[in-house]
Each structure stands twice: as C-alpha cells, then as structure tokens.
N, C-alpha and C positions, 0 to 999 in steps of 0.2 A: 356452514360454512365452505367457502373452496380452501383448499389447500393451499400454503403461503407458496413464493417461488422458491425452489430448492439454494438460491444463492441465498433468500434470505435466512432460510432453515439453517444456513452453513455459519452465516454472522452470527446468530444468537449463539450458537454454541464456539465461537471462536472466541477465547482472552482477548488476545490482540486484538482484534477488529472492536470489541468491546471497548475497550481503552482508549483506541483513536477515534472510535464515534463521541464516546464521552468529552473530548480534548476538541472535536469540529465540533459541535452542539455549543460548546462553551466559549468558544475563542473566534470562530467563523462569523462575519456579520457581513452580510449583504443587502444591496437595493436593488430594485424594481430595474433599476436603469443599467445595471454593472451587464457587461457581458464576461463572462466568466469561464475558462476553458479547465475541465478535469482533465489532466493530460495523464495517460495512465490508466485507464479506467477497468482493463481487466474485462472481466463477467459482470463487471457494473454494482455489485454490490455497494460502496462508498458512494457510488454515483447517487444512487438511490436514495441514500440520507441525504446527501447534499442537496440534489435538486428540491428537498421540502422547504427549503430557504429561497427566498426572493432573487430574481434575475434572469437572463437569457443562458442557458448553461449549453456547453459545448463538452462532449465526451470523447477523448480519442485514445488511439491504444495501437499498437504496431500492428497487432494479429489480426486478421481479420475473424478465426477464430472465436476469440474474444467476445472482439463486437456482435458476432452473432447473436452469444450468450446475454451479451449486456441486454441486446435490443427484444430479448424476452422480458426484461425487465424495466427497461425503462422507454418510454416514448418519443425516439425521435432526436434527433439533435448528435448522431452517430458517426465519427469520419475517423478513416484510417491514417496515418500519418507517417514519415519515415524521422527518426529523432536529429536528422542532421538539417532538415528545410521544415519547418513548421509551414502550412499551408493557409498563413494570416497573413495580411497586410500588418505593416511595422506601425505602432503605435494604435494599436484597433482594440485593444481587450483591457479592460478594468483588474481584471485578477486572474493568474493561474494558480491552479492548485493540482500538486502533483506527490501522490503517494505514493512510497513505495516504487517508484519507476529510476530514478537518478542509477541505482547501482545496477540496475539490470543493462545498462546502454552502452556501447563500446565508447562513445566519445562525451563523457559527461561535458565537460568543459564546451565543447561545442552547442551541446542543446542547452546549456543556461544562457549562451549568449542568443541562442535564438528566442528563449523565454524572453531575453532580456530588449529585445527589437520587437517583439509583439505588445510587448506590455504599454500603454500609454505612462507620460510622464506621471509620477506619484502613485503608479499600479501596484498593487500590493502582489508577492509573490508567497505560497506555501507550500513548503515539500517536506516529506519526511522519508526519514533515512533510518538505516540497521546504523549502529555506534560499532566501533572497535577499536582495539587496543590493545595493550599490553596484559590487562591484568579482566580482561572479558573470557573464561576459563570455557564457556559452551562453546566458542569459535574454536580453541583448541581442540574439543573434544568429537564435533562434530564428524571432520574427514575419517574419524576410529568408528564412527558408526555408518559411513557409507554414505553418509551426507555433504557429499564435497558441493562446491559452488554453482556445476550446472545444473544439479537436480535443483535446484532454487532460482536457476536462470541466471544467477548473479557473474557479473562480470567482476567485481570484485567483494571481499568481505563487508564492507562499510566504511564510515567515516568519521573522523574525528570531530568535534564539534570546529576546532581550529582550521582542519581541513575544509570543511563547508564555508565560514569565515572568508578564507583565502580565496574559493571559487566564486562566491556572490562578488567578492569586489574586485575580482580578475573581469566579470564578467558585466559590470559595471552597474551593479544593485549594491544598498546597502542593507546590513545584517539589522535587526531590530530586535527579535528577541528568539528564547527560544525552550522550549520544555521536553524533558525527557519523561520516556516511559517503557513499559514493558518490562518489570524488575528479573530478578533473576530465576523467581521460583516458575513465573508466567512464561518466561523465555524455555526453561527447561521441560516445561507440560507440552508447549510446541514445541521443541525440539523431539520431546518422545511421540508426541502422537504423527510428527512426521516421515520418524520412523517407520513407524507401524504402518504406516499409510500408503507408504514407498515400498515397502518390503512386501507387504503380505493382499493390499488390496487396488494397489494402481493396476492397470492394463498393462500385462508384459511388454504390450505392443503399442507404445504409445508415442504421442507426436507431441516434442517439448515446445512448449509457448514461449514466449517471453519472459512470462512471471513465473517457467518451471513448472512442477507437475506433483506439488504437496496436497494436493486435496482435489475433489471433483470438477473435472472442467466444464462441464456440460451436461445437460439434464439426463440423458441416456446414463452417462457413469454414474451420476448420483441414487438413479433407481437402481441401478445393478449393486449398490453399496449401502441399499436404505437399511437392511438388517443389522447391517455393522455400527451403523452410523445411530441407527434408534437403541443399539447397545449402549454406547457411546452420552445417549443421550440421558440416559437414567445415570449415569453414576457423574454427569458435569456439575450437578447442582452442588457436589461436594468437592470435587474438584477445585469449582471459581472460590469456595469458602477458603479451601485450603493457601490460593494462591494469594489472597486479603493477606497475607501476613505479607508480604512486599510490602506494603504499607508502613508496616513497623521497621522495616530495614530502611532506616531512614538515609545511612549511609553508604548503600549501595550505590551502583549506578546502574541508570537502565540500559537497555541494549537497544533502544530506538531510540532516535531523534525526531520532535517536530519544530521547525525553523522557519520565521517570518522575516520577507526580506523586503525591499522596496525601491522603485525604480525611481532615481531622483530625476 
C-alpha cells in the first residue's frame, strides 16, 4: 500500500483539524451543480476532504508555495489570488468556504465585501476563525512562549462572535448560525506542539507563509522531520483521549468559531 500524502499524515494527528473536519462533514452540504470557492486552502489538507463532496471546487490561496504543496494532493482547480480583488465574476459562485483565512489578511472588511460580490443571491458563506476575548487565557500566554502573531501569520488575534456578526452585516451578508470548537485542553496541547515545532524542529532560515510556519510547509520539510513526527504519533492516541475531557467542560468557551452566513 502506498504511503499517505504527508499533508494527510499531519491532518490525522492534528486535534483541531479533526474537530474541524467533523463539523464540515456534518454541516456542509453541496450539490453537483454548485460552484464553490475554498478560499485560503493552504497546503490543501481541508480541500482534499471538502472535494469528497459534490460540486465544482476551486481552491485558492495567497501563496504560490502553498498552492504547489496543495497541487501534490488535489487535482487541478487551484488559483493564486489577491485578498483585495478576487478574480471571479460578480454573482458567479454558489458557496464560499474560508477556513482560518480572515485573521491572516490585512483588510478583512474588503475581503468580505469581495466574497459578497462573487456570491450569487442566496449563496452561502462559511468561515472559521479563532476566537478572542478577555477570558481567553491562552492568548495571554502565547507571547511569553515566543508565539507572537507573526509566527502564526496572523494580523490579529481573533474575533468575537459580535465582531463577526457586524462584519458580515457591513459586507451585506446575513448571519445564520455558529458553532464553537477547540476547547481549552485541545488549544493548550496545540499551543505546546507549536512551541516545540517552532523552537526545535522548524528550519532556521524558513520563509514565512501566509499561514505562518508552525508545522511542515512542504514534503521536503516533512521528510526531514519524520522521526520526530513518528515519535509524536506514538503518544498521539493518549493525547487525543486526554483532550476529550473538553467535552465535559460544557461551560468553557471554544477557542475557534465556525460561522454560516447568506447573501440575500
């Protein structure tokens, strides 16, 4: 049996990606006639799973390096874009999905207006963003661990639900619903893994991508760190079981938001 693509091996061991994929599998419904943009595809991991659903899919990112990696995993339909001017006709797409993208760009308001422009009337928009607020203690801890916003490629820490609702309204879209995910323990473990990777495993002279550099960015980097990743694979089942405690902490605030909206 051939070895799985390196991106999929990462996805299987990513606590947050597994939660995100579970939500997408449950809530994203598409038809064969849908034209869908996956905006901010990074190395193609989420795109790979989204494309199991019907529709004409287009995967886009700001970075050519990301698109090159994504091309190893998904066949065609890849395009490099500018956040301020999406290269699609007005009212030409049925759905836009943008996961962990908005926090990485300078002008999120302009990008949302562009998404509104290219959606058909009645078109759906799904986004995922990190949450922020006074009670999110891990956000306060990150800078002390050297995990500043630029390491993640973030232009801002995140959004409150109120922020997102207002930005959607300002762009002309109507908020439908939201789901929270990535609880405290999940986020804490992910933070620890990011610290270990950036301090001890990431290349010293690395090029920062739109989505930062907190994990292997290409096949060569993945292969060069494979032993460390194999060690992590051995303990991953125990970490995953530990983070299931998040489900019992019903009072906690998830560190990420998934939001649905519609263009009227």
